[in-house]
matplotlib code that plots the C-alpha trace (Angstrom):
import matplotlib.pyplot as plt

x = [299.2, 301.3, 302.4, 305.9, 306.1, 304.7, 307.5, 310.3, 313.3, 311.7, 313.5, 310.9, 310.0, 306.6, 304.6, 301.3, 299.7, 302.8, 305.3, 307.7, 306.5, 307.0, 304.8, 302.2, 298.8, 297.3, 296.7, 293.8, 294.7, 296.9, 295.6, 296.8, 293.3, 291.6, 288.2, 289.1, 290.4, 288.4, 288.7, 292.0, 293.6, 297.0, 296.8, 299.9, 300.2, 302.1, 303.3, 301.7, 302.0, 298.5, 297.7, 299.5, 298.1, 299.1, 296.1, 293.8, 295.2, 292.2, 289.7, 291.5, 291.5, 287.8, 287.1, 288.8, 292.5, 294.4, 297.9, 299.1, 302.4, 303.7, 306.7, 305.5, 303.9, 300.6, 300.3, 297.2, 297.6, 294.3, 294.4, 294.4, 296.3, 299.9, 301.8, 304.8, 307.2, 309.4, 311.8, 310.0, 306.4, 306.5, 309.4, 307.9, 304.6, 306.2, 308.1, 305.1, 302.8, 305.4, 305.7, 301.9, 301.4, 304.2, 306.9, 305.4, 308.1, 310.6, 308.5, 308.4, 310.6, 309.6, 310.9, 310.3, 310.7, 311.2, 311.7, 309.7, 308.5, 308.0, 307.1, 303.6, 304.5, 307.4, 305.6, 302.5, 304.4, 306.6, 303.5, 302.0, 305.2, 305.1, 301.5, 302.1, 304.9, 302.5, 304.0, 302.1, 302.7, 301.3, 301.2, 301.1, 300.7, 299.1, 296.4, 295.4, 296.7, 296.6, 296.9, 297.5, 294.6, 292.3, 292.0, 292.0, 291.4, 294.4, 294.1, 297.7, 300.9, 302.2, 299.7, 300.2, 302.4, 299.5, 297.8, 301.1, 301.7, 298.1, 298.2, 301.6, 300.4, 297.4, 299.8, 301.9, 298.8, 297.7, 301.1, 302.6, 306.3, 306.9, 305.5, 306.2, 305.7, 305.8, 307.6, 306.9, 309.2, 306.4, 306.2, 310.0, 310.1, 307.0, 308.6, 305.6, 308.1, 309.9, 310.2, 309.9, 312.6, 313.2, 314.8, 315.6, 315.0, 314.9, 315.7, 314.1, 314.9, 314.4, 312.9, 310.9, 308.0, 306.6, 308.6, 305.5, 306.2, 310.0, 310.8, 314.1, 315.5, 318.2, 315.5, 313.6, 316.8, 317.6, 314.1, 314.5, 318.0, 316.4, 315.1, 318.5, 320.2, 317.9, 318.6, 320.3, 323.5, 321.8, 319.4, 320.0, 320.0, 319.2, 319.7, 319.4, 322.8, 321.7, 320.2, 323.1, 321.3, 321.5, 325.0, 324.0, 321.2, 323.7, 326.5, 327.2, 324.5, 325.1, 323.2, 324.6, 324.6, 323.5, 323.0, 320.9, 321.3, 320.5, 323.4, 326.5, 328.2, 326.0, 325.2, 322.0, 322.5, 319.6, 319.7, 316.6, 316.9, 313.5, 310.7, 307.1, 303.7, 303.0, 306.1, 309.9, 312.6, 315.3, 318.5, 319.2, 322.7, 323.0, 319.5, 316.9, 313.2, 310.1, 308.0, 304.6, 305.7, 306.3, 309.0, 312.4, 311.0, 309.4, 312.7, 314.0, 311.0, 311.3, 315.1, 314.4, 311.7, 313.9, 316.9, 314.8, 313.4, 316.9, 318.2, 315.4, 316.8, 314.3, 315.2, 316.4, 314.7, 311.4, 311.7, 312.3, 309.5, 307.0, 308.4, 307.8, 304.0, 303.7, 301.3, 301.2, 299.6, 296.2, 296.4, 300.0, 300.3, 296.9, 295.4, 291.8, 291.2, 288.1, 287.1, 290.7, 292.0, 294.3, 293.9, 296.6, 295.7, 298.8, 299.4, 302.2, 301.9, 305.5, 307.6, 309.9, 307.1, 305.2, 308.4, 309.1, 305.6, 305.4, 308.9, 307.9, 304.8, 306.6, 309.3, 306.8, 303.9, 303.5, 304.4, 301.5, 299.6, 299.1, 299.6, 297.0, 297.8, 295.2, 296.9, 296.4, 298.1, 296.7, 295.6, 297.2, 300.4, 303.8, 303.0, 306.5, 306.0, 302.9, 304.5, 307.1, 304.4, 302.6, 305.8, 306.8, 303.3, 303.1, 306.6, 305.9, 302.3, 300.7, 297.7, 297.5, 294.4, 295.0, 292.4, 291.7, 293.2, 292.3, 291.9, 291.1, 290.6, 292.1, 290.4, 290.9, 291.3, 294.1, 295.9, 295.6, 296.9, 300.0, 300.5, 300.1, 303.0, 305.3, 304.1, 305.6, 303.3, 304.1, 303.2, 299.9, 298.8, 298.4, 296.9, 293.3, 292.2, 289.0, 288.8, 286.0, 288.0, 285.1, 284.6, 288.4, 288.6, 285.6, 287.3, 290.5, 288.5, 286.7, 290.1, 291.5, 291.5, 292.1, 295.6, 296.0, 297.0, 295.5, 297.4, 295.3, 297.8, 297.9, 295.2, 295.8, 294.1, 292.2, 288.4, 287.6, 288.1, 288.6, 286.9, 286.6, 287.4, 284.7, 285.6, 283.3, 283.4, 285.6, 287.6, 289.7, 289.4, 285.6, 285.3, 287.5, 286.0, 282.5, 283.8, 285.4, 282.3, 284.1]
y = [8.7, 5.5, 4.6, 4.1, 7.8, 9.0, 7.1, 8.6, 9.6, 8.0, 5.1, 2.4, -1.2, -2.4, -5.3, -7.0, -9.7, -9.7, -10.3, -7.9, -6.9, -4.5, -1.4, -1.2, 0.4, 3.9, 6.3, 8.8, 11.0, 11.2, 11.9, 11.8, 11.9, 8.5, 10.1, 11.5, 8.1, 6.7, 4.0, 4.4, 6.7, 6.5, 7.0, 8.3, 7.4, 10.1, 10.0, 13.4, 15.7, 14.8, 11.5, 8.6, 8.1, 4.4, 3.9, 4.9, 2.6, 0.2, 3.0, 4.3, 0.8, 0.4, 3.7, 2.4, 3.2, 0.8, 2.1, 2.8, 4.6, 4.1, 3.8, 0.8, -2.1, -3.2, -6.8, -7.3, -6.5, -6.9, -8.4, -5.9, -3.2, -2.3, -1.2, 1.1, 1.3, 4.4, 5.6, 8.9, 9.4, 13.2, 13.5, 10.9, 12.7, 15.9, 14.1, 12.1, 15.1, 17.0, 14.1, 13.6, 17.3, 17.3, 18.9, 22.4, 24.1, 23.3, 25.2, 28.7, 30.8, 29.8, 32.1, 31.2, 33.5, 32.3, 34.2, 35.3, 38.7, 40.2, 37.1, 38.1, 41.7, 40.6, 37.9, 40.0, 43.0, 40.9, 39.5, 43.0, 44.2, 41.5, 42.1, 45.9, 45.1, 43.1, 39.7, 36.6, 35.5, 33.4, 33.9, 31.5, 33.5, 33.6, 36.0, 34.6, 32.5, 34.0, 33.0, 36.3, 38.3, 35.4, 34.8, 31.4, 31.2, 30.3, 28.0, 27.8, 29.9, 27.1, 24.6, 20.8, 19.3, 18.1, 21.5, 23.4, 21.3, 21.5, 25.3, 25.5, 23.3, 25.7, 28.6, 26.9, 26.1, 29.7, 31.0, 32.2, 32.9, 33.5, 32.3, 33.9, 31.7, 32.0, 29.1, 28.6, 26.7, 24.2, 23.5, 22.9, 20.5, 18.7, 18.4, 20.1, 21.7, 18.5, 18.0, 21.7, 23.4, 27.0, 29.5, 31.6, 31.9, 34.9, 35.1, 38.1, 37.6, 35.3, 36.4, 34.7, 32.7, 29.2, 27.8, 25.9, 23.8, 23.9, 24.0, 25.7, 28.6, 26.3, 24.0, 27.0, 28.3, 24.9, 24.6, 27.9, 26.8, 23.7, 25.8, 27.1, 23.7, 22.4, 25.1, 24.0, 25.6, 27.8, 29.4, 32.5, 32.8, 36.4, 36.9, 39.8, 40.1, 42.6, 39.5, 37.4, 34.3, 35.5, 34.1, 30.9, 30.3, 30.1, 28.0, 25.2, 26.5, 25.5, 28.5, 31.9, 33.9, 37.6, 39.9, 42.9, 45.3, 48.7, 48.7, 47.2, 46.4, 44.2, 43.5, 45.5, 48.3, 50.5, 53.9, 55.7, 59.4, 60.6, 58.9, 60.1, 58.6, 58.6, 56.8, 57.2, 58.3, 55.7, 55.2, 51.7, 51.0, 54.7, 55.1, 57.2, 56.7, 57.2, 54.4, 54.7, 51.8, 53.2, 52.3, 50.7, 47.1, 48.1, 49.4, 45.9, 44.5, 46.9, 46.2, 42.4, 43.0, 45.1, 42.8, 39.8, 41.4, 42.3, 38.8, 37.5, 39.6, 42.5, 46.0, 48.2, 51.4, 49.6, 47.8, 51.1, 52.8, 50.1, 49.7, 53.3, 52.8, 49.6, 49.9, 47.7, 44.2, 44.0, 44.1, 45.2, 48.8, 49.5, 52.9, 53.8, 57.5, 59.1, 61.9, 63.2, 59.9, 57.5, 53.8, 51.4, 47.7, 45.4, 41.6, 42.1, 39.0, 38.5, 40.6, 41.8, 42.7, 44.6, 46.4, 47.4, 48.8, 50.7, 52.2, 53.2, 55.0, 56.7, 58.0, 59.7, 60.8, 64.4, 65.8, 66.0, 63.2, 59.9, 56.3, 53.8, 50.1, 47.3, 43.9, 40.3, 36.9, 33.8, 30.8, 27.3, 29.0, 29.9, 31.2, 32.5, 35.6, 36.8, 38.8, 40.1, 41.3, 43.1, 44.8, 46.0, 47.4, 49.2, 50.7, 52.1, 53.3, 56.1, 53.8, 50.0, 47.9, 44.2, 42.1, 38.7, 37.6, 34.1, 32.4, 29.1, 26.6, 28.7, 31.0, 34.6, 35.8, 33.3, 34.6, 38.2, 37.1, 35.7, 39.0, 41.1, 39.3, 41.3, 44.6, 46.6, 48.4, 51.6, 50.1, 48.8, 52.3, 53.0, 49.6, 48.3, 44.8, 44.1, 40.5, 41.2, 42.4, 44.4, 46.3, 46.8, 48.5, 50.7, 51.7, 52.7, 54.9, 56.5, 57.2, 58.8, 62.5, 64.4, 63.6, 60.4, 57.1, 53.7, 50.6, 47.4, 44.6, 40.8, 39.9, 42.2, 40.7, 38.0, 38.1, 35.8, 35.2, 31.6, 30.8, 27.3, 25.8, 27.9, 30.7, 33.8, 36.6, 39.4, 42.0, 44.6, 47.0, 46.8, 47.2, 50.3, 51.7, 51.5, 53.2, 56.0, 56.4, 55.5]
z = [91.3, 91.3, 94.8, 93.5, 92.5, 95.8, 97.6, 95.5, 97.6, 100.7, 102.4, 103.2, 103.4, 102.1, 103.5, 102.6, 104.7, 106.9, 104.1, 102.4, 98.9, 96.0, 96.0, 93.3, 92.6, 92.6, 95.4, 95.1, 98.1, 101.2, 104.7, 108.3, 109.7, 109.8, 109.6, 106.1, 104.8, 101.9, 99.2, 97.4, 100.0, 101.8, 105.5, 107.3, 110.9, 112.8, 116.4, 117.2, 120.1, 121.6, 120.0, 118.2, 114.7, 114.8, 117.1, 114.3, 111.6, 112.0, 111.6, 108.5, 106.9, 107.9, 106.0, 102.9, 103.1, 100.8, 101.8, 105.3, 106.0, 109.5, 111.7, 113.7, 111.8, 113.4, 114.5, 112.3, 108.6, 106.8, 103.3, 100.4, 102.4, 101.7, 104.7, 104.1, 107.0, 107.4, 110.0, 110.5, 109.5, 109.8, 107.3, 105.0, 105.0, 103.8, 101.0, 100.0, 99.9, 97.8, 95.4, 95.2, 94.2, 91.6, 93.8, 93.4, 95.6, 92.8, 90.3, 92.0, 94.2, 97.7, 100.5, 104.1, 107.2, 110.7, 114.0, 117.0, 115.6, 112.2, 110.2, 109.2, 108.3, 106.2, 104.2, 103.8, 102.5, 100.2, 98.7, 98.3, 96.7, 94.1, 93.3, 93.0, 90.6, 88.4, 89.4, 90.3, 93.9, 96.7, 100.5, 103.4, 106.6, 110.1, 108.9, 105.5, 102.6, 99.1, 95.6, 93.9, 95.3, 96.2, 99.9, 101.4, 105.2, 107.4, 110.4, 111.6, 111.2, 109.0, 107.6, 107.5, 104.8, 102.7, 102.7, 102.1, 98.9, 97.8, 98.0, 96.3, 93.5, 93.0, 92.9, 90.2, 88.3, 88.3, 87.2, 90.5, 90.3, 94.0, 97.3, 100.7, 103.7, 107.5, 109.0, 112.7, 115.0, 115.7, 111.9, 111.7, 114.6, 113.4, 109.9, 108.2, 105.7, 104.9, 101.2, 100.3, 98.3, 99.5, 97.2, 100.3, 104.0, 106.4, 110.1, 111.9, 115.6, 118.6, 121.9, 124.7, 123.2, 122.9, 125.8, 126.8, 123.8, 123.3, 127.1, 126.7, 124.7, 123.3, 121.9, 120.4, 118.7, 117.4, 115.9, 114.0, 112.8, 111.2, 108.4, 107.5, 107.8, 105.1, 102.5, 99.2, 98.0, 95.4, 97.9, 100.0, 103.8, 105.0, 108.7, 111.1, 112.7, 115.3, 117.0, 118.4, 117.0, 113.5, 113.0, 114.8, 112.2, 109.4, 111.0, 108.6, 106.2, 102.6, 101.2, 100.2, 103.5, 103.5, 106.5, 107.4, 110.3, 111.9, 114.2, 112.5, 109.2, 107.1, 103.4, 103.9, 106.4, 107.4, 109.2, 110.5, 109.6, 111.0, 112.8, 113.3, 114.2, 110.5, 109.3, 108.9, 106.6, 106.3, 104.4, 103.1, 101.6, 100.7, 99.2, 101.1, 101.0, 103.1, 104.5, 106.3, 108.5, 112.0, 114.5, 114.7, 114.5, 111.2, 110.0, 110.4, 108.5, 105.6, 105.3, 105.2, 102.6, 100.3, 100.7, 99.8, 96.7, 95.6, 96.3, 94.1, 91.3, 91.1, 90.0, 92.9, 91.7, 91.3, 94.6, 96.5, 94.7, 95.7, 99.2, 100.0, 99.5, 101.6, 104.6, 107.7, 107.7, 109.4, 113.1, 113.1, 114.4, 112.9, 113.6, 114.5, 115.0, 116.6, 119.0, 118.9, 120.3, 118.5, 119.1, 117.9, 117.6, 117.5, 117.6, 120.2, 122.4, 123.4, 125.8, 123.1, 120.7, 123.4, 124.4, 120.8, 120.2, 123.5, 122.9, 119.4, 120.6, 123.4, 120.9, 118.7, 120.9, 121.7, 125.2, 127.6, 125.9, 127.8, 126.7, 127.9, 127.3, 127.3, 127.4, 128.5, 128.0, 126.4, 128.4, 128.1, 126.8, 128.3, 131.8, 132.4, 130.2, 132.0, 134.8, 132.3, 129.9, 132.7, 134.0, 130.5, 129.9, 133.2, 133.0, 129.5, 130.0, 131.9, 132.6, 132.3, 131.9, 132.4, 130.7, 129.1, 125.8, 124.7, 128.1, 126.3, 129.2, 132.0, 134.4, 133.2, 136.7, 137.4, 134.3, 135.6, 139.0, 137.3, 135.4, 138.5, 140.1, 137.8, 139.2, 142.0, 144.5, 142.6, 139.2, 140.6, 141.4, 137.6, 136.9, 136.8, 135.9, 134.0, 132.8, 130.3, 127.2, 125.8, 129.0, 129.3, 125.9, 126.8, 130.1, 128.3, 125.9, 128.8, 130.5, 127.3, 126.6, 123.3, 121.9, 124.0, 122.5, 123.4, 122.6, 122.5, 122.3, 121.9, 119.4, 116.4, 113.3, 115.3, 114.9, 117.8, 121.5, 122.6, 126.0, 127.3, 123.9, 122.1, 119.7, 120.0, 117.5, 118.9, 117.0, 118.9, 115.9, 115.8, 119.6, 119.8, 116.6, 118.1, 121.3, 119.2, 117.0, 113.8]

ax = plt.figure().add_subplot(projection="3d")
ax.plot(x, y, z, "-o")
ax.set_aspect("equal")
plt.show()
């Protein structure tokens, strides 16, 4: 593509051999990794979290980059290389990537969801709904990316700007009408969604998470709000007003604001009529239907899903018919039955998510049957939530097994020490700690009796355990299934 087209709508100054110049020439590809630079490529130097890409400009040029986009011009500018100076490389990368791939977000209905909990379930089930209705749709999620039914492995909750636009362009090429996308707070702050045009955005909730990165809740809330600040006037903003931050998200928002709730007046109001371990009967704006999704938190999810489909202009009767058949996303309240015992694997890795799952189980389990919780906390992540997670688990369970999650570079025993600080002497009496996650799951199964429920929380869909920087195959579902002989 002509460099001039790639730089459309980007404020810049171009230099060659130290002198200001007009941009010209073709660009074969865009990269922010100097190792991936090649002849004809444009290298974008970003001031990243862990490393400054400006330090790698010489390497990118050595590998063949003919255009370098950067915030700070290097003192040495080799002949034959065009340097494009911008105010913010992160934003410019998003705009350039969007231009390079033909602005694919303008050619389909892109809906983003942000919030602490519920993102994966919401986008996954919205994608399933569209496919069940015979519509072409894409998915960008924590678990997997999809173009219609083709799976493409996911490496981050929200991919980098180049990968996002590459995938969106593939979706457009294959006839997708919709794309549903998780938008993490990290991605918003790092401008990975810059240049995208959203047809709508959903806010689920905000609870304690990612403070290792954002430092304060105010910063975390502001990051989420960034998605709504960027919406155009013809988009919709759907917010959960039972969370006090729902209204905050849409302050000064140009989009059409719509609300959903289980507790107060809203554009989309849901009421739980009956709840069981197998699903719930709900009423949504006067229409009753059954959903196999269990628990109050899933009532919020299904309300957001139905509301989004209606805001996209789909037929209400068809939406409710398909919604009543939607099942949970992988690793989200996923059942494994065996030997009269029910194991539930769930991704709950925040205090609020863990509380919601435990409350749901306790509301629907039969009298006389015990709840055994297996949970840990990830290493190199927000340490403040560790004692809170342990206390929530211990207060809601009959038996608690503290174990390792993804310890990463931390000592698993040190993580368990931090979790134990949240336990009173009384709570410690029903708690054991087994740092080996496989042995912890086996111990929980050995404790269980017929009719009991085991909750294995924290990893959900993940198929690995990260220890000292190395990912080893590990799947909670496989482990508990083997123990239960299923």
